[in-house]
Each structure stands twice: as structure tokens, then as C-alpha cells.
C-alpha positions as CSV (number, residue, x, y, z in Angstrom):
1,M,29.4,54.7,120.3
2,Y,30.1,55.0,116.7
3,Y,30.5,52.3,114.3
4,L,33.3,53.0,111.9
5,G,32.5,52.0,108.3
6,K,28.5,52.3,108.7
7,K,25.6,55.3,108.7
8,Q,23.9,56.2,111.7
9,N,22.4,58.9,113.8
10,L,24.5,61.1,116.3
11,K,23.9,63.5,118.4
12,I,25.3,66.4,118.4
13,K,27.9,67.0,121.8
14,R,29.0,70.4,120.7
15,L,30.1,73.0,118.0
16,T,33.3,74.6,117.8
17,K,34.7,75.9,115.2
18,F,36.0,73.7,113.3
19,G,32.8,71.2,113.0
20,A,30.5,70.0,115.4
21,Y,31.6,66.8,117.4
22,L,29.1,63.5,117.9
23,G,27.5,60.8,119.6
24,T,26.1,59.2,122.3
25,E,24.8,60.6,125.4
26,D,26.4,57.5,127.4
27,D,29.6,57.3,125.2
28,D,32.5,60.1,125.3
29,N,34.5,59.2,122.1
30,D,33.1,61.6,119.8
31,V,33.7,61.8,116.6
32,L,34.0,65.6,113.7
33,L,31.5,66.0,111.5
34,P,33.4,69.2,109.9
35,I,31.8,72.7,109.7
36,A,31.4,72.6,105.7
37,Q,29.0,69.3,106.0
38,I,26.6,70.6,109.2
39,P,23.0,71.0,107.9
40,E,21.3,74.4,108.1
41,N,19.4,74.9,111.3
42,L,21.0,72.2,113.3
43,K,21.6,72.7,117.0
44,V,23.1,71.0,120.2
45,G,21.2,67.7,120.8
46,D,20.2,67.7,117.1
47,S,20.6,64.1,115.5
48,V,22.5,64.2,112.1
49,E,22.6,61.1,109.9
50,V,26.1,60.2,108.7
51,F,28.7,57.8,108.1
52,V,31.9,57.4,109.7
53,Y,35.1,56.6,108.6
54,K,39.0,57.5,109.2
55,D,40.5,60.6,107.1
56,S,44.2,60.9,105.0
57,Q,45.8,61.1,108.3
58,D,44.4,57.8,110.3
59,R,41.5,60.0,112.2
60,P,37.8,58.9,111.8
61,I,36.0,61.7,110.8
62,A,31.5,61.9,109.7
63,T,30.3,62.8,106.8
64,T,26.6,63.6,105.3
65,N,28.2,62.5,101.7
66,N,26.8,59.2,101.3
67,P,29.3,56.0,100.0
68,K,28.5,53.6,97.7
69,A,29.6,50.7,100.2
70,E,29.4,50.4,104.1
71,V,31.2,47.6,105.5
72,G,30.0,44.3,104.5
73,Q,28.2,45.5,101.0
74,I,29.9,44.5,98.5
75,V,29.4,46.7,95.0
76,K,31.5,47.4,91.7
77,L,34.0,50.6,92.3
78,K,36.3,52.1,89.4
79,V,39.9,51.5,90.1
80,V,41.6,55.3,90.0
81,S,44.7,55.6,91.3
82,E,48.2,52.4,91.1
83,S,50.4,53.0,95.0
84,K,53.6,50.3,96.4
85,I,51.4,49.0,98.2
86,G,48.1,48.6,96.6
87,Y,45.6,50.0,94.5
88,F,43.2,53.4,95.4
89,L,39.4,52.9,94.4
90,D,36.4,56.0,94.2
91,W,34.0,55.1,96.4
92,G,32.0,58.5,96.3
93,L,34.0,59.9,99.3
94,E,36.4,62.7,99.7
95,K,39.3,59.8,100.3
96,D,39.5,56.6,97.9
97,L,38.9,53.3,99.9
98,F,42.3,51.5,99.7
99,M,42.4,47.9,98.1
100,P,45.8,45.7,99.1
101,F,47.5,43.8,96.5
102,S,47.3,40.9,99.0
103,E,43.5,41.5,98.2
104,T,43.5,41.3,95.1
105,L,42.1,37.7,92.3
106,D,44.2,38.2,88.2
107,K,45.2,41.4,87.1
108,V,43.9,45.2,88.4
109,E,43.9,47.9,86.0
110,V,43.7,51.9,86.6
111,H,40.3,52.3,85.5
112,N,38.8,49.0,85.4
113,E,35.6,48.6,87.6
114,Y,35.3,45.6,89.9
115,L,33.7,43.5,92.3
116,V,34.9,44.2,95.3
117,A,33.5,44.0,99.7
118,V,34.4,45.9,102.4
119,Y,35.7,45.3,105.7
120,I,37.7,46.9,108.1
121,D,41.3,45.7,108.5
122,K,43.6,44.1,111.3
123,S,44.5,48.0,111.5
124,Q,41.3,49.3,111.5
125,R,40.8,51.6,108.4
126,I,38.4,50.4,106.2
127,A,39.5,48.1,103.1
128,A,38.1,46.5,100.2
129,T,38.8,43.0,98.7
130,M,37.9,41.2,96.4
131,R,38.0,38.0,97.7
132,I,34.2,38.5,98.3
133,K,33.1,34.9,99.3
134,D,32.4,35.2,103.0
135,Y,30.3,38.3,102.2
136,L,27.8,36.5,100.0
137,S,24.5,35.9,101.0
138,T,22.4,32.6,100.9
139,D,18.8,33.7,101.8
140,S,18.4,34.3,97.9
141,P,15.0,35.0,96.6
142,F,14.8,32.8,93.7
143,K,14.0,29.7,92.4
144,E,14.3,27.0,90.2
145,N,14.9,27.5,86.8
146,D,14.7,31.1,87.1
147,K,17.2,33.6,84.6
148,V,19.6,36.1,86.8
149,K,22.8,38.1,86.3
150,G,25.8,37.4,88.0
151,T,29.5,38.7,88.0
152,V,32.0,35.6,87.6
153,Y,34.1,36.2,91.3
154,G,36.5,32.8,91.4
155,V,37.3,30.3,88.5
156,N,38.8,27.0,89.8
157,K,39.5,24.6,86.4
158,D,38.6,21.6,89.1
159,I,35.4,22.5,90.1
160,G,33.4,25.2,88.1
161,V,32.6,29.1,87.6
162,F,31.9,31.1,90.9
163,V,29.9,33.5,90.5
164,A,28.2,37.0,93.0
165,V,24.1,36.7,91.4
166,E,23.5,40.1,91.3
167,N,26.7,41.0,92.8
168,K,24.6,39.0,96.0
169,Y,24.1,35.7,96.6
170,D,26.5,33.0,96.2
171,G,26.9,30.8,93.3
172,M,28.3,27.9,90.8
173,I,28.3,26.6,87.6
174,N,30.0,23.2,87.9
175,K,32.6,22.4,85.9
176,K,30.6,20.0,84.1
177,N,28.5,22.9,83.0
178,V,31.4,25.1,81.9
179,F,31.3,25.7,78.0
180,G,33.3,28.6,76.9
181,I,36.2,30.6,78.6
182,Y,35.6,33.0,82.0
183,E,37.5,35.0,83.3
184,I,36.8,37.2,86.8
185,G,34.8,40.1,86.5
186,D,32.6,38.7,83.7
187,E,29.2,40.1,84.1
188,I,27.2,36.8,82.8
189,E,22.9,35.9,82.5
190,V,23.0,32.1,83.5
191,R,19.8,30.2,85.3
192,I,19.5,28.5,88.3
193,N,20.0,25.1,87.1
194,K,19.0,24.6,91.8
195,I,18.7,25.7,95.2
196,L,21.4,23.4,97.2
197,D,20.7,22.8,101.3
198,D,23.2,25.4,102.1
199,G,21.1,27.7,99.8
200,K,24.2,28.4,97.4
201,L,23.2,28.6,93.8
202,D,23.7,25.8,91.5
203,L,24.0,27.3,88.2
204,T,24.2,26.9,84.2
205,P,24.2,28.5,80.7
206,R,22.2,26.4,79.7
207,N,18.4,27.0,79.2
208,M,15.4,24.5,79.9
209,S,16.5,21.7,78.4
210,H,14.0,21.6,75.6
211,I,14.4,25.0,74.9
212,Q,18.6,24.2,74.7
213,I,17.8,21.2,72.4
214,E,16.9,23.4,69.8
215,E,19.2,26.3,70.5
216,D,22.1,23.7,70.5
217,S,20.8,22.2,66.8
218,Q,20.8,25.3,65.1
219,V,24.3,25.2,66.5
220,I,25.2,21.8,64.4
221,L,23.4,23.1,61.7
222,K,24.7,26.6,61.2
223,K,28.6,24.7,62.1
224,L,27.8,22.0,59.2
225,K,26.4,24.8,57.0
226,A,29.5,26.6,57.1
227,N,31.5,22.5,57.0
228,K,29.9,21.4,53.5
229,G,27.7,19.8,55.1
230,F,29.9,17.4,57.0
231,L,31.1,17.1,60.8
232,P,33.5,14.3,61.9
233,L,31.2,13.7,64.5
234,N,29.0,11.5,66.0
235,D,27.9,10.4,69.6
236,K,30.9,7.5,69.6
237,S,33.0,11.3,70.0
238,D,35.3,12.0,72.4
239,P,33.2,14.6,74.8
240,E,36.5,17.5,74.3
241,I,36.5,17.2,71.2
242,I,32.7,18.0,70.9
243,R,32.8,20.4,73.6
244,K,36.0,22.6,71.7
245,A,34.5,21.9,68.4
246,L,30.9,23.2,69.7
247,G,31.0,24.8,73.2
248,M,28.1,22.1,74.5
249,S,29.0,19.0,76.6
250,K,28.3,15.6,74.7
251,S,25.2,14.5,76.1
252,G,23.9,18.2,74.9
253,F,25.4,17.4,71.6
254,K,23.4,14.1,71.4
255,K,20.1,15.3,72.1
256,A,20.4,17.8,69.4
257,I,22.1,15.3,66.6
258,G,18.7,13.1,67.3
259,N,16.5,16.0,67.2
260,L,17.4,17.2,64.5
261,Y,17.3,12.8,62.4
262,K,13.9,13.3,63.9
263,K,13.2,16.5,61.1
264,G,14.9,14.5,58.7
265,I,17.5,17.0,58.8
266,I,21.2,15.0,58.8
267,D,22.0,11.2,58.5
268,L,24.1,10.1,61.1
269,S,27.1,7.4,60.2
270,D,29.9,6.0,61.1
271,N,32.4,8.4,60.2
272,G,30.0,11.4,61.5
273,I,26.8,13.9,61.0
274,K,25.3,14.5,57.1
275,I,23.2,16.8,56.3
276,K,21.0,16.3,54.0
277,N,20.9,18.1,50.4
278,N,17.5,18.6,50.2
279,T,18.6,21.1,53.5
280,L,22.0,22.0,52.7
281,N,20.2,26.1,51.5
282,K,17.7,26.7,53.4
């Protein structure tokens, strides 16, 4: 038998003017490979690698062309058109891949690319979905502190930002480490903070502690210079005010101003932090 949505090797069982009928010796459920797709010099009994999908009339058909993804895989595809019931995506075959409205997240625009999983729907048709979580792997090759790239596939302000690491592995930035605004489809670089017991990746946009302290110190210093050497922030300031002003957590802020104070760059007071005059123009 043949498998829908998969590459496979099938034997030529008979040749006709329309093409070659392919299948296996122990099954009579054959599939047509159009005559224009038949490689040269192949004959009955020969094996050929094909991908099986459904044509515009919803009939199974084989092709020697390679799709950009098989069923069960995740891939970034371009939306080429919109219909009354969904979108069509270019996946490298003559017939575009359909994505129902019900399988979209956030706003979808024609000509943009989106990360999707390929699946077989209840009507036994190959389709695409932006709901990719169940298709992500938890068996990654990474270790703690590795820097990786990924695509945002979900945002929940009460939980965090969901990321498809390398567009394959399941990861999340916990809400306590979310600084700034993330949107579905954003491509980001993150660090693996921890590998959880279930294999999922706990992510952070921040570097290792000593590197991050220096980077946060530079952010604060730049902000100080842009505000005439003073910021009305200190270790008693509300965490959300610090986050909005500097894009960092209160813990990161406290470590950074401690670093700047030890270096003799700033003074601390109940009113805020002030850059020392001899460093203002450096």
C-alpha cells in the first residue's frame, strides 16, 4: 500500500498511456504517476521514489517532485492566496497546500511566510496548521547555556512566549524573562537556561550572568547620558517601572547598578541614580 503525505519507494505495476500505476505486491490499491513524471528507461517491476498527495479533484496521485515538507513535519511556507475558507501555501508542488481559517493563529497575510505543521485532516486531505506545539520534538541535542535561534509560535501574557527552537524543538521563555513585545512569527536568538525533565527547553533572551551584567550596565549608562546624567530609579522602584524604562528585570537592574557603583561611575540616592560628573562625557 502507499502512504499519503510521505516519500516512499513503490513498484511500477503497469504502464498506460496516462502514466504508471504504482503500488506494492501485496496490495491492489495502486496510485497513478502521470506519464510526464516517469523517469526514463523505467519498466514494469522497477521501483521509483515518489511522494503521494491528492490532486485538485481530491484523487491520490504520485509525483517525483519533492515537497518542502511531509506529513508530521514543520516548515516555514509562504501564503500565496486566500479563499473563503482558508489560505493556500506554496509547498513546492503543483497543487498548493491548504490551511483552514480554524488552523491559523493571529493575523495571516498573503505573501508572508509562517511556520506550519503538515497533517492529514478528518477528510483524509493533507493540510497545514499554525498550531504546531504537538508536532515539536522534546529530544533536542542542546545543553544549558547554548545559544540557539527559533521562531515564536505562541504568546500568553500569563505564562510566557512559546518558541520553536531551530523550528523543531519545543521551548518557552517564562514570563519573568520576557522583556519587550513578541509576536507570532518573530525570529529570535535565545539562550537555553535549563533543560526540563520532560525535555522541553526553558529559554531566556539574556546572556550568562557576568556577560548580562555588563550589557545591562551599558544600557543604564546610555540611558543616564540621554537623561542629563540622572534616572529616578533605585532598588526600591517598582519592577514594572524598571522593565518599561530599561527593558530588564529588577534583579538585573540591581546587579547592574551595583556594578556601576563599584566602578565609581554612578552615585546612589533615595531619589535615583546619578552619573558622576567626571564620567558624564566619557
